[in-house]
N, C-alpha and C positions, 0 to 999 in steps of 0.2 A: 954665466946668468945675469940676463939684465931687467933692470929694475927702471921702475916707469911709475908713473901716478896719472891715477884716474882722477881725475875732476868732476866732480858733481855741483849741479847747480846752488846758486849761493842761496839764501844764505847757508854756512855750513854750520854753523852755533846755532842753530834755531832751536830751542828747545821748548816744546808745547806743557799744558798743565798734565799733559801724561807722560811728559819726561825722554819724549822719542826727540833724537836730535836731526830730523831727517836724513834730507841727504849730507854727505861727510867726503873728505877727501882724504885718499891713501892713497900706501904704496903697495906696491907686489912685487913680486921675483917672482918670477918664473923662470923655465929654462928657454934657453935664446931660441930653439927648435922649435920651440912650443909656441914662441909670442910669433913668429915669423911666420908659421901653418897657419897661426889665429888671424893675424892683421891681415894675409892674403886671402881669408879665407872669407874675413870680413867686407874685404874689398871687393871680391867676385861678387858678392852678396848682397854690393849697396845697403852696408852697414857700415858703424864708424866702430872701434873695436870694442869703445866703452859702451854697447847698444849688446853686443856680442857676449861681454862678460856677462854682464848683468840677464841677461837671457840664460845663459850656462849655470848662473848661478840660481835661480830663478829655479829651471829644471832640476838640480841638482838636491836644494831645498826640498820643493816639491815630493819628490822619488823619494828624501829619505822621509818624510813625513807623513807618506802613505805604508812604512815600513818592509823588511823585507817580505817576498814575495814569497808568499806559503808553500811548503813542499806540497807536493802529492805523492804520494804514492799509486806506483803502476798497478792496476789490478793484473797479476801474473797467476790466479788463479788458474787449475786445472777443471776441465769441464767436462766431468765427466767422474765415476766413480774409481773404479780399480784400474791401473795401468794394464790391465791383465783383464779382462770381465769374467775370463772361464776360471781362473785361481780365485779361491780366496783368499784373506787376507793372510793367516797364521800361513799359509804354504809361500805367498811371498815372501813372508818374515824369515821362515824358513831356507829358501834358499839364498837369502842377501847376507845371512850369516856364516850359510854353509862353509867350513871350512877353518873358518875360527874358534878361537877359544878351544876347547876339548878334540 
C-alpha cells in the first residue's frame, strides 16, 4: 500500500466565521495498483492526480446525496383472463389439485 500526501492550496488552517477550514492537506492510503492506474489515467487525460481525486470524491458525494436508485418492479402481469379461456376457474383449480390429497 502506498501512502502519499495531497497538497491543497494555502492557507491550510483558514477558519472562516462559519467554521470552515477551506482547503486542507491530508494523507491518504490506497493500494499500489489503484495508485498506478489513477496516476496513469490522470496523466493520459491531462489532469493532476489531485484533480482526479477531487473529481472522484465529488462524484461519489453527489451520488450519495441523491440517495440509492429507487427499485422499480417490472410489470409481469398476464395480459388476459384465464390461461385457458374455454375452462372456468373452478375447472382449472380442480385440474391443478388433481391427484393431491384425497
